[in-house]
N, C-alpha and C positions, 0 to 999 in steps of 0.2 A: 380515524385516519386508514385510509387504504395502503396495500402494500405499495405501491408507487410513492406514493406519499410519504412512508417511511424510508424508503429506500432514498428517496431524495433527501430526508433528514439526515440521514446516515451519513450522507455523501458530504452534505455541508458541512457535517462534522469531520469528515476526514478533512476537509479541505482547511478546515480551522487548525488542524493539526500540521498541514503543509505550510499554511503561514507562519506558523510558530517556529518550524524548523527554515525558513528563508529567515527571519529575525535573528536567527542563531548561525546565520551564515553557513547553512548547507543545503546541499539538494531539498525543495519543496515537496515532500510526499508525505501523507499525512496516511493512518488507517486506523479502522474501528471492526471490532469484535461485539456482535449481539449472538444471542441465544435465539430458538425458535421464538419466543414469544416476544423479539425485539427488545429485551430488556440488553442493555448496554454492557457488556462483560471487560472490555478494556478499552484502552485507546494507544497509539502507537504513531511517532514522527522518527523520520529521517536524523540519527544524532552522530552521523560517522563523523564527521568533524569535532563537535564539542567531547565526544567519548573516545575519540581518536580510534575507532573500531571501525572496520570493513564490513563487518557482519552487522552494525546497528542501524539497520535498514527499518522503513516503518511498519512494513507488516510484520517483520522477524520481533520490532519492538513490541508491538502489539500482543504477540502471540507470547513473548515473554512476560508482558504485563498481567496477561490472564492469567498465569501461574497453574496452580492446583485444580483452577476450575476448567481451564481447557484438557488436564488431563483425565480429570473425572467424567468430561464429555465425549473424548476417547473411547474409554472404556463403557461408558454407559449409550454410547451410539446417538447422544444427543446432536442436533443438528447447528451448527453455527455458520454464523455467516461473517464474512471478512467485507469491509467497505473502504476503499483504497482510491485514490487520486490520482495512480497511474498503474499501466498493467505492471504484476510483480514481473522480477526479474529471475531466473534460474535458481538462484539461493532460495529467494522468496517463495518461486512455486513449491520448491520441495517442501519449506518451513509448512506453507500451507496442507498440501499434501498428507504431510506426515504427523500432522495435528488433527488431521482428520475432519478439517472446515469443509462444508457440504455446497457453501454457495460464496463465489467470488464476484462483487461485482465493483467496475472501477469506471473512473470517467476518462481516460484517456490512454487509447493505445499508444504502445511506445514504438514504433516502426523505426526509428532511428537510432534510439538508445539498447539497454540491455535487456528489454523486454522479453519473457522471454515464456510466458505462460502459453501462448497460443501456438509458439514454435516448439514447445515441450509436448504439447498435448497433440500435435500433429504427428511426433514420432510415433506414438502409438507404446512408448517404452512403459508409462505407467498407466497401460489401457485402463486396466479395471479399477483403479482409483480415480482418473479422471470420468467414468461412468457416472462415477456416483457425485458428479460435482457439477451443480448448474453454474451457466457463466454469464454474466449481463455485462458487455461491454459498451461504454459511451451512451448510457439512457438520455443523458439531458446535455443539449448545444451549449446553452448559458453558464452549466457548470463546467464543462468541458472547455470552453472560453476562459476561466476563471483560472484551472489549473495552467492551460498553456502560458497566460499573462505571469503565475506565478514562476514558471521555468524559464521564461524570458527574462526575469528581473534577476533569475538566480544567473541566468548566462552574462547578463552586465556586470551583478557583483563579480564573479568569480573572474571575467576579465579585468576589473579593477585591483581584484587579491592577485590577480597574475601580474598587471603591470606594476602594481607598488613593489611586491618580491622583485620583480626585474632591475627596478630603480634601486633597489637596496643594494641588491649583488654590486651595482655599479659603484 
């Protein structure tokens, strides 16, 4: 399996996590961390609403799930990759940088929401750290489309939840 096939495989795994988030009635984002030999280290998904935790984003969940392995990798300067279904927000970008993850691959740019990876990178604030990070954005149109579909389903579900809350209040 070549590297592009491996990227696709792990992005599909991140999409599966995003689908699980949607089933849990939260924003559909999934993330997967692998080592330099493409061994799966951890999976994560958005758990903000189920855990009632505003920091329980997919990338942070994956980093937390990697536990000691991610700390050892940071100390030993090992190369880890995170695959995520949506461009990381500012908080997750910080987590990725401080976890010393060297490659970030995502399915869909977040131009309308809280996507922050490209914005923060363009400020040159963490210039030295960003120089060490390889970035691949939106490599597969079909998987990008699947992520967009999940987000559309979430929008419909969240509107239903808001409408239900409004009806209960009346």
